[in-house]
C-alpha angles and dihedrals in degrees: 000000000000138000102223091242104128112225101189142356109232132190128231101240097175136012122193107189094180105043125166092270094056092251136087126281118201125194113207121198118207127209119276111270094018117150093205094111100034093107097026124139132183107271095031119137122242124176113229111193087340096308115121109231135171123246108234097179138349147185130197091276107029145020138203131228133183117231117203121220091247090054090051090052099050101036135049092251089098088068094057118118133181109290092027112142117229138187115245131198130165120226112276121261126217091252096047119121108244101229098157126024138283106293120179099193089237108129113220098191142324126255135204122232107241097184145348115211127181116232108183105301092338131083123226113212122195119201138190117199121229087223106052091194088074091069091079088068094050114087137171110277090005127131124264133170114223113187085341095307117127108230139166121243109236100181138009130192109189092179096055091032106237143107136197139218132187120230111205122215093255092057093044088069095049110041134055095235090081089065094053127095142193111310096024121124128237134188116248130203114176122211106285090211088069090058093051091048091051093050093047092050091046089054092051092050093047094244092126090071090064092236130117091242114111104178099180093051091046091054091049091052091047091052093049092048092047092050091048091053092048093248136106128257116254 
């Protein structure tokens, strides 16, 4: 579990796309003086651009992670090259201040940047998801994690299929999104609470059974009709 508050921006110092396991091993260098790895252990989780990965080895100044082929396919990590900058966040601890929102580090889809527009000292980014189904979880003023950064949705257009966020000047200096431009890809994790709410509502309406029957909704309609006719529902 993560918060979406990026701790450091690291740099891919080495990328082995054909390691001994048949996957990809990435070595990430951290800034000099960083405390990111001070309490690190092999097997710890660190989010790289919002994707939860396992530390396989580390030194005082860098760490390695293995990236599975499926992860490369569904995230933007497959586009990383040596010298790429990445957002880094350690897994949350029980005593950590929750400054962002609950982020699992499980990327739902990627999105393309449609535009980047200055607004005073802020930048407005517009995105279109590769998987349009994800738009149903993206709401005005809701949470979203973009490359692992917890951000607030400022506008949504379900018809045209895009949403926007505003990146303030403070964040521009601390996350990789500020370096990206139109056409670039970002990792997206929608608010998991929206998924739980959807599943709970589907269960109440009977949609989980896969049938067209929606008993709760039917009862509500019957009650409204009965009240309108001056009678009582059966």
